[in-house]
Short mmCIF file of the C-alpha atoms (twelve columns), coordinates in Angstrom:
data_MODEL
# 
_entry.id   MODEL 
# 
loop_
_atom_site.group_PDB 
_atom_site.id 
_atom_site.type_symbol 
_atom_site.label_atom_id 
_atom_site.label_alt_id 
_atom_site.label_comp_id 
_atom_site.label_asym_id 
_atom_site.label_seq_id 
_atom_site.Cartn_x 
_atom_site.Cartn_y 
_atom_site.Cartn_z 
_atom_site.pdbx_PDB_model_num 
ATOM 1   C CA . MET A 1   -13.883 3.656   -26.992 1 
ATOM 2   C CA . VAL A 2   -10.461 2.337   -25.928 1 
ATOM 3   C CA . VAL A 3   -9.901  2.067   -22.177 1 
ATOM 4   C CA . CYS A 4   -6.271  1.549   -21.199 1 
ATOM 5   C CA . HIS A 5   -5.780  -0.044  -17.777 1 
ATOM 6   C CA . VAL A 6   -2.334  0.487   -16.278 1 
ATOM 7   C CA . ALA A 7   -1.391  -1.966  -13.510 1 
ATOM 8   C CA . GLY A 8   1.832   -3.104  -11.882 1 
ATOM 9   C CA . THR A 9   0.807   -6.719  -12.410 1 
ATOM 10  C CA . ALA A 10  -1.879  -8.287  -14.575 1 
ATOM 11  C CA . ARG A 11  -1.415  -11.840 -13.331 1 
ATOM 12  C CA . ARG A 12  -4.958  -12.948 -12.516 1 
ATOM 13  C CA . GLY A 13  -5.518  -13.717 -8.845  1 
ATOM 14  C CA . GLN A 14  -2.176  -12.311 -7.684  1 
ATOM 15  C CA . ASP A 15  -3.777  -9.733  -5.400  1 
ATOM 16  C CA . GLY A 16  -6.919  -7.704  -4.796  1 
ATOM 17  C CA . VAL A 17  -5.992  -5.175  -7.476  1 
ATOM 18  C CA . THR A 18  -5.926  -7.791  -10.233 1 
ATOM 19  C CA . ARG A 19  -9.228  -9.267  -9.042  1 
ATOM 20  C CA . VAL A 20  -10.858 -5.849  -9.432  1 
ATOM 21  C CA . LEU A 21  -9.084  -5.204  -12.742 1 
ATOM 22  C CA . TYR A 22  -10.481 -8.353  -14.351 1 
ATOM 23  C CA . GLU A 23  -13.987 -7.711  -13.019 1 
ATOM 24  C CA . TYR A 24  -13.846 -4.437  -14.962 1 
ATOM 25  C CA . VAL A 25  -12.350 -5.690  -18.226 1 
ATOM 26  C CA . GLU A 26  -14.582 -8.778  -18.355 1 
ATOM 27  C CA . ARG A 27  -17.539 -6.381  -18.719 1 
ATOM 28  C CA . HIS A 28  -15.943 -3.877  -21.108 1 
ATOM 29  C CA . ARG A 29  -16.906 -5.334  -24.440 1 
ATOM 30  C CA . ALA A 30  -20.552 -5.795  -23.498 1 
ATOM 31  C CA . ALA A 31  -20.582 -2.072  -22.634 1 
ATOM 32  C CA . GLY A 32  -18.968 -1.075  -25.942 1 
ATOM 33  C CA . PHE A 33  -15.399 -0.570  -24.696 1 
ATOM 34  C CA . GLU A 34  -12.152 -2.000  -26.035 1 
ATOM 35  C CA . PRO A 35  -9.870  -2.853  -23.099 1 
ATOM 36  C CA . VAL A 36  -6.074  -2.667  -23.235 1 
ATOM 37  C CA . ILE A 37  -3.868  -3.636  -20.293 1 
ATOM 38  C CA . VAL A 38  -0.401  -2.140  -19.829 1 
ATOM 39  C CA . THR A 39  1.633   -3.860  -17.143 1 
ATOM 40  C CA . ALA A 40  5.023   -4.914  -15.829 1 
ATOM 41  C CA . VAL A 41  3.804   -8.525  -15.337 1 
ATOM 42  C CA . ALA A 42  1.572   -9.948  -18.065 1 
ATOM 43  C CA . ASP A 43  -0.653  -13.000 -17.698 1 
ATOM 44  C CA . PRO A 44  0.170   -15.542 -20.450 1 
ATOM 45  C CA . VAL A 45  -3.390  -16.913 -20.455 1 
ATOM 46  C CA . GLU A 46  -5.316  -13.661 -20.203 1 
ATOM 47  C CA . ARG A 47  -3.255  -11.965 -22.901 1 
ATOM 48  C CA . GLN A 48  -4.962  -14.369 -25.336 1 
ATOM 49  C CA . ARG A 49  -8.284  -12.761 -24.385 1 
ATOM 50  C CA . PHE A 50  -7.324  -9.129  -23.834 1 
ATOM 51  C CA . PRO A 51  -4.760  -6.930  -25.606 1 
ATOM 52  C CA . MET A 52  -1.842  -6.690  -23.197 1 
ATOM 53  C CA . ILE A 53  1.407   -4.721  -23.359 1 
ATOM 54  C CA . GLU A 54  4.233   -5.889  -21.076 1 
ATOM 55  C CA . LEU A 55  7.018   -3.361  -20.518 1 
ATOM 56  C CA . ALA A 56  10.575  -3.677  -19.225 1 
ATOM 57  C CA . ALA A 57  10.697  -4.305  -15.475 1 
ATOM 58  C CA . VAL A 58  12.838  -5.804  -12.700 1 
ATOM 59  C CA . ARG A 59  11.774  -7.963  -9.773  1 
ATOM 60  C CA . LEU A 60  11.376  -6.383  -6.371  1 
ATOM 61  C CA . PRO A 61  13.904  -7.764  -3.847  1 
ATOM 62  C CA . VAL A 62  11.343  -8.640  -1.147  1 
ATOM 63  C CA . TYR A 63  8.197   -9.293  -3.190  1 
ATOM 64  C CA . ARG A 64  9.602   -11.598 -5.853  1 
ATOM 65  C CA . ASP A 65  6.226   -12.026 -7.573  1 
ATOM 66  C CA . TYR A 66  6.113   -8.307  -8.378  1 
ATOM 67  C CA . ARG A 67  8.127   -6.217  -10.809 1 
ATOM 68  C CA . VAL A 68  8.617   -2.488  -11.190 1 
ATOM 69  C CA . PHE A 69  8.763   -0.687  -14.550 1 
ATOM 70  C CA . VAL A 70  12.316  0.452   -15.343 1 
ATOM 71  C CA . GLY A 71  11.868  1.790   -18.866 1 
ATOM 72  C CA . THR A 72  12.016  5.439   -19.826 1 
ATOM 73  C CA . TYR A 73  9.051   7.665   -20.486 1 
ATOM 74  C CA . ALA A 74  10.021  7.624   -24.157 1 
ATOM 75  C CA . SER A 75  9.790   3.818   -24.230 1 
ATOM 76  C CA . PHE A 76  6.337   3.950   -22.626 1 
ATOM 77  C CA . GLU A 77  5.160   6.611   -25.085 1 
ATOM 78  C CA . ARG A 78  6.526   4.621   -28.027 1 
ATOM 79  C CA . ALA A 79  4.727   1.449   -26.905 1 
ATOM 80  C CA . MET A 80  1.429   3.300   -26.584 1 
ATOM 81  C CA . LEU A 81  1.627   5.255   -29.832 1 
ATOM 82  C CA . GLN A 82  2.534   2.181   -31.892 1 
ATOM 83  C CA . ARG A 83  -1.009  0.969   -31.418 1 
ATOM 84  C CA . GLU A 84  -3.541  1.560   -34.169 1 
ATOM 85  C CA . ARG A 85  -5.685  3.672   -31.830 1 
ATOM 86  C CA . GLU A 86  -4.549  5.688   -28.847 1 
ATOM 87  C CA . PRO A 87  -6.563  5.334   -25.626 1 
ATOM 88  C CA . ASP A 88  -9.674  7.419   -25.100 1 
ATOM 89  C CA . VAL A 89  -9.205  7.136   -21.340 1 
ATOM 90  C CA . PHE A 90  -6.501  5.856   -18.989 1 
ATOM 91  C CA . HIS A 91  -7.507  3.954   -15.850 1 
ATOM 92  C CA . ILE A 92  -4.438  3.828   -13.613 1 
ATOM 93  C CA . HIS A 93  -4.237  1.194   -10.873 1 
ATOM 94  C CA . THR A 94  -0.750  2.000   -9.561  1 
ATOM 95  C CA . PRO A 95  1.027   5.249   -8.558  1 
ATOM 96  C CA . CYS A 96  4.411   3.593   -9.227  1 
ATOM 97  C CA . PRO A 97  6.674   4.494   -12.217 1 
ATOM 98  C CA . LEU A 98  4.386   2.779   -14.733 1 
ATOM 99  C CA . GLY A 99  1.349   4.716   -13.561 1 
ATOM 100 C CA . ARG A 100 3.314   7.954   -13.514 1 
ATOM 101 C CA . ALA A 101 4.406   7.440   -17.118 1 
ATOM 102 C CA . ALA A 102 0.773   6.847   -18.124 1 
ATOM 103 C CA . LEU A 103 -0.375  9.981   -16.311 1 
ATOM 104 C CA . ARG A 104 2.330   12.067  -17.992 1 
ATOM 105 C CA . LEU A 105 1.264   10.824  -21.430 1 
ATOM 106 C CA . ALA A 106 -2.398  11.458  -20.624 1 
ATOM 107 C CA . ARG A 107 -1.687  15.044  -19.565 1 
ATOM 108 C CA . GLN A 108 0.475   15.731  -22.621 1 
ATOM 109 C CA . ARG A 109 -2.105  14.398  -25.085 1 
ATOM 110 C CA . GLY A 110 -5.254  15.636  -23.368 1 
ATOM 111 C CA . ILE A 111 -6.539  12.134  -22.564 1 
ATOM 112 C CA . PRO A 112 -8.720  11.757  -19.446 1 
ATOM 113 C CA . ALA A 113 -7.033  9.855   -16.612 1 
ATOM 114 C CA . ILE A 114 -8.812  8.051   -13.779 1 
ATOM 115 C CA . ALA A 115 -6.955  6.439   -10.893 1 
ATOM 116 C CA . THR A 116 -8.264  3.933   -8.369  1 
ATOM 117 C CA . TYR A 117 -6.756  4.325   -4.904  1 
ATOM 118 C CA . HIS A 118 -6.081  0.618   -4.411  1 
ATOM 119 C CA . THR A 119 -3.214  0.769   -1.933  1 
ATOM 120 C CA . HIS A 120 -2.759  3.062   1.062   1 
ATOM 121 C CA . PHE A 121 1.047   3.042   0.984   1 
ATOM 122 C CA . PRO A 122 1.524   5.438   3.949   1 
ATOM 123 C CA . SER A 123 -0.037  2.875   6.290   1 
ATOM 124 C CA . TYR A 124 2.444   0.224   5.104   1 
ATOM 125 C CA . LEU A 125 5.409   2.125   6.519   1 
ATOM 126 C CA . ARG A 126 4.519   1.435   10.145  1 
ATOM 127 C CA . HIS A 127 4.664   -2.316  9.587   1 
ATOM 128 C CA . HIS A 128 8.173   -1.952  8.140   1 
ATOM 129 C CA . ARG A 129 9.247   0.452   10.909  1 
ATOM 130 C CA . MET A 130 9.754   3.295   8.428   1 
ATOM 131 C CA . GLY A 131 7.133   5.708   9.757   1 
ATOM 132 C CA . ILE A 132 9.607   8.592   9.492   1 
ATOM 133 C CA . LEU A 133 9.155   8.468   5.705   1 
ATOM 134 C CA . ARG A 134 5.379   8.952   5.843   1 
ATOM 135 C CA . PRO A 135 5.351   12.729  5.069   1 
ATOM 136 C CA . ILE A 136 7.547   12.171  1.996   1 
ATOM 137 C CA . VAL A 137 5.381   9.308   0.718   1 
ATOM 138 C CA . GLU A 138 2.172   11.269  1.311   1 
ATOM 139 C CA . ARG A 139 3.491   14.303  -0.612  1 
ATOM 140 C CA . SER A 140 4.473   12.102  -3.545  1 
ATOM 141 C CA . LEU A 141 1.081   10.394  -3.641  1 
ATOM 142 C CA . LEU A 142 -0.833  13.668  -3.334  1 
ATOM 143 C CA . ASP A 143 1.158   15.126  -6.235  1 
ATOM 144 C CA . PHE A 144 0.286   12.098  -8.373  1 
ATOM 145 C CA . TYR A 145 -3.415  11.882  -7.550  1 
ATOM 146 C CA . ARG A 146 -4.044  15.640  -7.825  1 
ATOM 147 C CA . ARG A 147 -3.064  15.465  -11.511 1 
ATOM 148 C CA . CYS A 148 -5.708  12.819  -12.251 1 
ATOM 149 C CA . ASP A 149 -9.145  13.830  -13.494 1 
ATOM 150 C CA . ARG A 150 -10.826 11.617  -10.931 1 
ATOM 151 C CA . VAL A 151 -9.642  9.406   -8.078  1 
ATOM 152 C CA . LEU A 152 -11.899 6.466   -7.210  1 
ATOM 153 C CA . VAL A 153 -11.764 5.518   -3.533  1 
ATOM 154 C CA . PRO A 154 -13.370 2.213   -2.460  1 
ATOM 155 C CA . SER A 155 -13.775 3.078   1.231   1 
ATOM 156 C CA . ALA A 156 -15.936 5.955   2.487   1 
ATOM 157 C CA . ARG A 157 -13.733 6.338   5.553   1 
ATOM 158 C CA . LEU A 158 -10.570 6.494   3.466   1 
ATOM 159 C CA . LEU A 159 -12.214 9.036   1.170   1 
ATOM 160 C CA . GLU A 160 -12.685 11.371  4.142   1 
ATOM 161 C CA . GLU A 161 -9.061  10.841  5.179   1 
ATOM 162 C CA . LEU A 162 -7.818  11.745  1.712   1 
ATOM 163 C CA . ARG A 163 -10.099 14.752  1.608   1 
ATOM 164 C CA . ARG A 164 -8.570  16.009  4.857   1 
ATOM 165 C CA . MET A 165 -5.138  15.576  3.246   1 
ATOM 166 C CA . GLY A 166 -6.175  17.993  0.516   1 
ATOM 167 C CA . LEU A 167 -7.452  15.849  -2.375  1 
ATOM 168 C CA . GLY A 168 -10.644 17.189  -3.931  1 
ATOM 169 C CA . ASN A 169 -11.118 15.125  -7.127  1 
ATOM 170 C CA . LEU A 170 -12.448 12.094  -5.236  1 
ATOM 171 C CA . GLU A 171 -15.368 9.776   -5.877  1 
ATOM 172 C CA . HIS A 172 -16.555 6.904   -3.708  1 
ATOM 173 C CA . LEU A 173 -16.784 3.698   -5.731  1 
ATOM 174 C CA . PRO A 174 -16.643 0.457   -3.706  1 
ATOM 175 C CA . HIS A 175 -15.721 -2.899  -5.168  1 
ATOM 176 C CA . GLY A 176 -18.119 -5.787  -5.574  1 
ATOM 177 C CA . THR A 177 -18.063 -9.536  -5.172  1 
ATOM 178 C CA . ASP A 178 -19.335 -12.655 -6.895  1 
ATOM 179 C CA . MET A 179 -22.564 -13.409 -5.047  1 
ATOM 180 C CA . VAL A 180 -23.028 -16.700 -6.905  1 
ATOM 181 C CA . LEU A 181 -19.577 -18.078 -6.156  1 
ATOM 182 C CA . PHE A 182 -19.365 -16.872 -2.562  1 
ATOM 183 C CA . HIS A 183 -22.459 -18.358 -0.941  1 
ATOM 184 C CA . PRO A 184 -23.345 -20.223 2.287   1 
ATOM 185 C CA . ARG A 185 -24.462 -23.250 0.285   1 
ATOM 186 C CA . TRP A 186 -20.830 -24.350 -0.130  1 
ATOM 187 C CA . ALA A 187 -20.447 -25.139 3.582   1 
ATOM 188 C CA . SER A 188 -18.964 -28.628 3.898   1 
ATOM 189 C CA . HIS A 189 -18.462 -30.959 6.867   1 
ATOM 190 C CA . GLN A 190 -16.193 -33.044 4.637   1 
ATOM 191 C CA . TRP A 191 -13.912 -30.023 4.154   1 
ATOM 192 C CA . ARG A 192 -13.530 -29.736 7.921   1 
ATOM 193 C CA . GLN A 193 -12.978 -33.462 8.320   1 
ATOM 194 C CA . ARG A 194 -10.241 -33.496 5.663   1 
ATOM 195 C CA . LEU A 195 -8.354  -30.913 7.724   1 
ATOM 196 C CA . GLY A 196 -8.801  -32.955 10.888  1 
ATOM 197 C CA . ILE A 197 -11.015 -30.355 12.551  1 
ATOM 198 C CA . ARG A 198 -13.133 -31.802 15.346  1 
ATOM 199 C CA . PRO A 199 -16.917 -31.134 15.478  1 
ATOM 200 C CA . GLU A 200 -16.644 -29.115 18.707  1 
ATOM 201 C CA . GLN A 201 -14.026 -26.717 17.282  1 
ATOM 202 C CA . ARG A 202 -14.856 -23.304 15.832  1 
ATOM 203 C CA . VAL A 203 -12.983 -22.595 12.604  1 
ATOM 204 C CA . LEU A 204 -11.231 -19.233 12.324  1 
ATOM 205 C CA . LEU A 205 -10.293 -18.236 8.772   1 
ATOM 206 C CA . PHE A 206 -7.791  -15.722 7.376   1 
ATOM 207 C CA . VAL A 207 -7.534  -15.109 3.619   1 
ATOM 208 C CA . GLY A 208 -4.936  -12.835 2.079   1 
ATOM 209 C CA . ARG A 209 -1.342  -12.303 1.057   1 
ATOM 210 C CA . LEU A 210 1.096   -13.375 3.743   1 
ATOM 211 C CA . VAL A 211 2.948   -10.107 4.298   1 
ATOM 212 C CA . TRP A 212 3.555   -8.095  7.466   1 
ATOM 213 C CA . GLU A 213 1.467   -5.211  6.071   1 
ATOM 214 C CA . LYS A 214 -1.620  -7.335  6.766   1 
ATOM 215 C CA . ASN A 215 -0.916  -6.891  10.510  1 
ATOM 216 C CA . LEU A 216 -0.219  -10.601 10.827  1 
ATOM 217 C CA . ARG A 217 1.694   -10.100 14.065  1 
ATOM 218 C CA . MET A 218 -1.763  -9.568  15.557  1 
ATOM 219 C CA . LEU A 219 -2.972  -12.839 14.037  1 
ATOM 220 C CA . ILE A 220 -0.019  -14.629 15.655  1 
ATOM 221 C CA . GLU A 221 -0.809  -13.074 19.051  1 
ATOM 222 C CA . LEU A 222 -4.483  -13.947 18.728  1 
ATOM 223 C CA . TRP A 223 -3.684  -17.582 17.944  1 
ATOM 224 C CA . ASP A 224 -1.255  -17.767 20.874  1 
ATOM 225 C CA . ARG A 225 -4.054  -16.792 23.285  1 
ATOM 226 C CA . LEU A 226 -6.785  -19.122 22.062  1 
ATOM 227 C CA . ASP A 227 -7.511  -22.618 23.340  1 
ATOM 228 C CA . ARG A 228 -6.547  -25.139 20.626  1 
ATOM 229 C CA . ARG A 229 -9.188  -27.541 21.933  1 
ATOM 230 C CA . ARG A 230 -11.943 -25.052 21.067  1 
ATOM 231 C CA . TYR A 231 -10.561 -23.422 17.917  1 
ATOM 232 C CA . ALA A 232 -8.914  -24.320 14.620  1 
ATOM 233 C CA . MET A 233 -7.094  -21.720 12.521  1 
ATOM 234 C CA . VAL A 234 -7.125  -21.945 8.722   1 
ATOM 235 C CA . ILE A 235 -4.934  -19.658 6.617   1 
ATOM 236 C CA . VAL A 236 -5.467  -19.278 2.872   1 
ATOM 237 C CA . GLY A 237 -2.828  -17.422 0.891   1 
ATOM 238 C CA . THR A 238 0.850   -17.279 0.107   1 
ATOM 239 C CA . GLY A 239 3.558   -14.686 0.483   1 
ATOM 240 C CA . PRO A 240 7.149   -13.968 1.482   1 
ATOM 241 C CA . ILE A 241 6.603   -14.579 5.218   1 
ATOM 242 C CA . GLU A 242 4.763   -17.898 4.841   1 
ATOM 243 C CA . ASP A 243 7.637   -20.031 6.170   1 
ATOM 244 C CA . ARG A 244 8.006   -17.809 9.213   1 
ATOM 245 C CA . LEU A 245 4.282   -17.924 9.922   1 
ATOM 246 C CA . ARG A 246 4.291   -21.706 9.674   1 
ATOM 247 C CA . ARG A 247 6.983   -21.814 12.358  1 
ATOM 248 C CA . LEU A 248 5.185   -19.327 14.611  1 
ATOM 249 C CA . MET A 249 1.682   -20.828 14.142  1 
ATOM 250 C CA . ARG A 250 2.512   -24.548 14.125  1 
ATOM 251 C CA . ASP A 251 -1.009  -25.805 14.838  1 
ATOM 252 C CA . ALA A 252 -2.646  -23.700 12.115  1 
ATOM 253 C CA . HIS A 253 -3.739  -25.182 8.785   1 
ATOM 254 C CA . PHE A 254 -1.954  -23.472 5.857   1 
ATOM 255 C CA . LEU A 255 -3.800  -24.189 2.611   1 
ATOM 256 C CA . GLY A 256 -1.720  -22.028 0.261   1 
ATOM 257 C CA . TYR A 257 -3.355  -20.210 -2.649  1 
ATOM 258 C CA . ARG A 258 -6.988  -21.101 -3.307  1 
ATOM 259 C CA . ALA A 259 -9.456  -19.728 -5.847  1 
ATOM 260 C CA . GLY A 260 -12.871 -20.480 -7.266  1 
ATOM 261 C CA . HIS A 261 -14.915 -23.204 -5.601  1 
ATOM 262 C CA . GLU A 262 -12.062 -24.206 -3.270  1 
ATOM 263 C CA . LEU A 263 -11.899 -20.699 -1.859  1 
ATOM 264 C CA . ALA A 264 -15.685 -20.398 -1.634  1 
ATOM 265 C CA . GLN A 265 -15.825 -23.690 0.287   1 
ATOM 266 C CA . ALA A 266 -13.171 -22.486 2.750   1 
ATOM 267 C CA . TYR A 267 -15.228 -19.369 3.506   1 
ATOM 268 C CA . ALA A 268 -18.601 -21.088 3.838   1 
ATOM 269 C CA . SER A 269 -17.211 -23.911 5.979   1 
ATOM 270 C CA . SER A 270 -15.692 -21.537 8.552   1 
ATOM 271 C CA . ASP A 271 -17.281 -19.980 11.630  1 
ATOM 272 C CA . VAL A 272 -15.457 -16.654 12.024  1 
ATOM 273 C CA . PHE A 273 -13.438 -14.652 9.511   1 
ATOM 274 C CA . VAL A 274 -10.519 -12.863 11.188  1 
ATOM 275 C CA . PHE A 275 -8.834  -10.033 9.313   1 
ATOM 276 C CA . PRO A 276 -6.538  -7.768  11.376  1 
ATOM 277 C CA . SER A 277 -5.158  -5.795  8.404   1 
ATOM 278 C CA . ASP A 278 -5.193  -2.029  8.909   1 
ATOM 279 C CA . THR A 279 -3.772  -1.160  5.483   1 
ATOM 280 C CA . GLU A 280 -6.747  -1.995  3.263   1 
ATOM 281 C CA . THR A 281 -8.478  0.464   0.964   1 
ATOM 282 C CA . PHE A 282 -11.347 -2.006  0.613   1 
ATOM 283 C CA . GLY A 283 -11.846 -5.372  2.255   1 
ATOM 284 C CA . ASN A 284 -12.328 -7.615  -0.785  1 
ATOM 285 C CA . VAL A 285 -11.841 -10.756 1.285   1 
ATOM 286 C CA . THR A 286 -14.082 -9.421  4.063   1 
ATOM 287 C CA . LEU A 287 -16.849 -8.908  1.523   1 
ATOM 288 C CA . GLU A 288 -16.343 -12.452 0.227   1 
ATOM 289 C CA . ALA A 289 -16.656 -13.756 3.779   1 
ATOM 290 C CA . LEU A 290 -19.871 -11.792 4.364   1 
ATOM 291 C CA . ALA A 291 -21.309 -13.065 1.070   1 
ATOM 292 C CA . SER A 292 -20.525 -16.579 2.324   1 
ATOM 293 C CA . GLY A 293 -22.538 -15.874 5.480   1 
ATOM 294 C CA . VAL A 294 -19.540 -15.737 7.836   1 
ATOM 295 C CA . PRO A 295 -19.369 -13.222 10.733  1 
ATOM 296 C CA . CYS A 296 -16.167 -11.155 10.700  1 
ATOM 297 C CA . VAL A 297 -13.742 -9.753  13.245  1 
ATOM 298 C CA . VAL A 298 -11.759 -6.995  11.530  1 
ATOM 299 C CA . ALA A 299 -9.473  -4.081  12.326  1 
ATOM 300 C CA . ASP A 300 -11.388 -0.842  12.816  1 
ATOM 301 C CA . SER A 301 -9.597  0.875   9.933   1 
ATOM 302 C CA . PRO A 302 -10.553 2.045   6.424   1 
ATOM 303 C CA . GLY A 303 -11.483 -0.861  4.206   1 
ATOM 304 C CA . SER A 304 -13.032 -3.784  6.031   1 
ATOM 305 C CA . ALA A 305 -14.560 -1.608  8.756   1 
ATOM 306 C CA . ASP A 306 -16.879 -0.026  6.165   1 
ATOM 307 C CA . LEU A 307 -18.398 -3.443  5.523   1 
ATOM 308 C CA . VAL A 308 -18.922 -4.882  9.013   1 
ATOM 309 C CA . ARG A 309 -21.832 -3.772  11.194  1 
ATOM 310 C CA . HIS A 310 -20.514 -3.849  14.741  1 
ATOM 311 C CA . GLY A 311 -22.440 -6.338  16.860  1 
ATOM 312 C CA . MET A 312 -24.638 -7.347  13.900  1 
ATOM 313 C CA . THR A 313 -22.444 -9.032  11.283  1 
ATOM 314 C CA . GLY A 314 -19.199 -9.047  13.261  1 
ATOM 315 C CA . PHE A 315 -16.973 -6.768  15.308  1 
ATOM 316 C CA . ARG A 316 -14.598 -3.907  14.506  1 
ATOM 317 C CA . VAL A 317 -11.707 -3.677  16.948  1 
ATOM 318 C CA . ARG A 318 -8.592  -1.574  17.334  1 
ATOM 319 C CA . PRO A 319 -5.839  -3.022  15.120  1 
ATOM 320 C CA . ASP A 320 -3.360  -3.138  18.028  1 
ATOM 321 C CA . ASP A 321 -5.702  -4.540  20.691  1 
ATOM 322 C CA . VAL A 322 -5.206  -8.296  20.932  1 
ATOM 323 C CA . HIS A 323 -7.531  -8.514  23.950  1 
ATOM 324 C CA . ALA A 324 -10.354 -7.028  21.842  1 
ATOM 325 C CA . PHE A 325 -9.674  -9.496  19.024  1 
ATOM 326 C CA . VAL A 326 -9.797  -12.427 21.438  1 
ATOM 327 C CA . ALA A 327 -12.986 -11.155 23.103  1 
ATOM 328 C CA . ALA A 328 -14.710 -10.587 19.750  1 
ATOM 329 C CA . VAL A 329 -13.824 -14.065 18.459  1 
ATOM 330 C CA . GLU A 330 -15.014 -15.687 21.677  1 
ATOM 331 C CA . GLU A 331 -18.278 -13.740 21.688  1 
ATOM 332 C CA . ILE A 332 -19.152 -14.911 18.171  1 
ATOM 333 C CA . ALA A 333 -18.016 -18.458 18.932  1 
ATOM 334 C CA . ALA A 334 -20.316 -18.538 21.962  1 
ATOM 335 C CA . LEU A 335 -23.450 -17.588 20.018  1 
ATOM 336 C CA . PRO A 336 -26.212 -20.198 20.230  1 
ATOM 337 C CA . PRO A 337 -27.188 -21.802 16.900  1 
ATOM 338 C CA . GLU A 338 -30.265 -19.618 16.306  1 
ATOM 339 C CA . SER A 339 -28.274 -16.419 16.934  1 
ATOM 340 C CA . MET A 340 -25.415 -17.594 14.740  1 
ATOM 341 C CA . LEU A 341 -27.910 -18.246 11.937  1 
ATOM 342 C CA . LEU A 342 -29.224 -14.672 12.287  1 
ATOM 343 C CA . TRP A 343 -25.708 -13.234 12.090  1 
ATOM 344 C CA . ARG A 344 -25.009 -15.320 9.003   1 
ATOM 345 C CA . MET A 345 -28.204 -14.159 7.302   1 
ATOM 346 C CA . ARG A 346 -27.449 -10.510 8.031   1 
ATOM 347 C CA . ALA A 347 -23.920 -10.935 6.662   1 
ATOM 348 C CA . ARG A 348 -25.234 -12.359 3.405   1 
ATOM 349 C CA . LEU A 349 -27.884 -9.634  3.024   1 
ATOM 350 C CA . ASP A 350 -25.344 -6.857  3.616   1 
ATOM 351 C CA . ALA A 351 -23.029 -8.283  0.935   1 
ATOM 352 C CA . GLU A 352 -25.838 -8.240  -1.624  1 
ATOM 353 C CA . ARG A 353 -25.557 -4.452  -1.777  1 
ATOM 354 C CA . TYR A 354 -22.209 -4.831  -3.567  1 
ATOM 355 C CA . GLN A 355 -23.106 -6.131  -7.015  1 
ATOM 356 C CA . TRP A 356 -20.433 -5.830  -9.693  1 
ATOM 357 C CA . SER A 357 -23.010 -5.013  -12.375 1 
ATOM 358 C CA . HIS A 358 -24.162 -1.902  -10.492 1 
ATOM 359 C CA . ILE A 359 -20.622 -0.789  -9.637  1 
ATOM 360 C CA . CYS A 360 -19.405 -1.197  -13.208 1 
ATOM 361 C CA . SER A 361 -22.353 0.726   -14.610 1 
ATOM 362 C CA . LYS A 362 -21.310 3.720   -12.487 1 
ATOM 363 C CA . LEU A 363 -17.689 3.376   -13.591 1 
ATOM 364 C CA . PHE A 364 -18.582 3.104   -17.275 1 
ATOM 365 C CA . ALA A 365 -20.821 6.170   -17.033 1 
ATOM 366 C CA . LEU A 366 -17.839 8.052   -15.620 1 
ATOM 367 C CA . TYR A 367 -15.644 6.927   -18.537 1 
ATOM 368 C CA . ARG A 368 -18.180 8.244   -21.040 1 
ATOM 369 C CA . SER A 369 -18.666 11.508  -19.170 1 
ATOM 370 C CA . LEU A 370 -14.952 12.290  -18.983 1 
ATOM 371 C CA . VAL A 371 -14.337 11.396  -22.627 1 
ATOM 372 C CA . TYR A 372 -17.284 13.549  -23.692 1 
ATOM 373 C CA . ASP A 373 -16.066 16.488  -21.597 1 
ATOM 374 C CA . ALA A 374 -12.556 16.139  -23.049 1 
ATOM 375 C CA . SER A 375 -13.974 16.363  -26.578 1 
ATOM 376 C CA . LEU A 376 -15.926 19.581  -26.005 1 
ATOM 377 C CA . PRO A 377 -13.093 22.092  -26.538 1 
ATOM 378 C CA . VAL A 378 -12.201 20.404  -29.856 1 
ATOM 379 C CA . GLN A 379 -15.812 20.466  -31.021 1 
ATOM 380 C CA . ALA A 380 -16.181 24.129  -30.023 1 
ATOM 381 C CA . GLY A 381 -12.975 25.044  -31.880 1 
ATOM 382 C CA . GLU A 382 -14.127 23.225  -35.014 1 
ATOM 383 C CA . GLN A 383 -17.474 25.013  -34.941 1 
ATOM 384 C CA . MET A 384 -15.778 28.405  -34.640 1 
ATOM 385 C CA . GLN A 385 -13.513 27.632  -37.600 1 
ATOM 386 C CA . MET A 386 -16.501 26.572  -39.708 1 
ATOM 387 C CA . ALA A 387 -18.398 29.753  -38.802 1 
ATOM 388 C CA . SER A 388 -15.462 32.011  -39.683 1 
ATOM 389 C CA . GLY A 389 -14.988 30.142  -42.968 1 
# 
C-alpha cells in the first residue's frame, strides 16, 4: 500500500509538523506501507531514505525557511502519475496550495484522503492584527477539510471547536513523544554551569519557533516582571524575530536550534517549562517537557492545555494574563524539594500515555479501513459483471 504524505516542508526538525511526519514514515515499512513524500521543501538527507517529490515553489517573504507551491494542478497531477504506482491513500499535512492540489487529485481518482489539522490558522491572525480576515480564512479551511474523508485533530478541545464550526468528519488522534530520549535522567548541573546559571536560580525554559504567533509578547512581559536574581530564562529555537527578542530579553540565554540529546538535556535540566502559545493544535514541546519531568505553565488554549493537569503537573492560565503567568511560575518555583519531585513524577507518568507505537497503530488501521472501503464499489461492480456474464 502506497501512502503519499503531502507537506509544505519535509526538512526534518523544521517544525512540529515535520517531527510528526517523520514519526509516521519511520514506521511505515514495518507496517507494510510504502511512504512517498510530496513537498515544496525536500530534505537532501532524508530523500535518500524515503521517496520524495519536490515541486516548484517560491519562498515566503516573512518566513524565509518556508516555500509555497506555485505550480499548476496539471503539473502536480503529472508528477504523481509519472510514478510506477499511484497512491492508495493521501495523507495531507497542509491546507495550502499543495494540499489542495492533492485533495483535488484524490477526489478525481477516487483515492481516500486524510488530513491532519496541524495548524489553527484562524488563531494566527490576531497576532498579526488581521482578525478581520478570520471569517474568510475559516470558510476556506472548512471548505477544504469537509472534502477530506477524515480529519485527524490532535487536541480534544480543538476537535470540539471544529465540530461547533460545522465539521463532522473528525477523529481525535493526539501526537506522541520519544519517551527514551526525553527523560529526567538527562538533568545536568554542568549544563547549568556552562550557561552561568547560579545554584539558587530557577531555570525557565521556552522551546519553539521564534515567531509572534507563539504569543512571545507574553514571554517578554513575563521576563520583564521576574527577579533576575531568582530566575534564569533559556530559549531554544530560531525564527524571524530572534534578533528582536535578543534585544528585548537581554539577560535571557538564547541557545538557537537544538535537537536530540542537546534538546533533551535542556528540558531535563530546567525547573519550569513556560509556553504561552495560544495557536497550537497540539503541544509537542509541552509533551516533551512533561516526559522530561518538568512542570509546565501554558496558555489555557487548545493544544498544550489538553496535556497539563492544573495544579498537578503545572498550570493553565489565560493567554493574555501576565499576572497569572508570573503567579504560576512563582508558585512552582516555591515548591519544596519533596513537592517538586512529586510534580516531576506526575509529569513523567502523564506523558507515558502518549506512545508513538500506539498512536501509529490507530493511524495505520484507519489507512487500511479507508482503502478497503474505497475498493468495495469496484469489487461489487466486478461481481455483478461476472454474474451477468
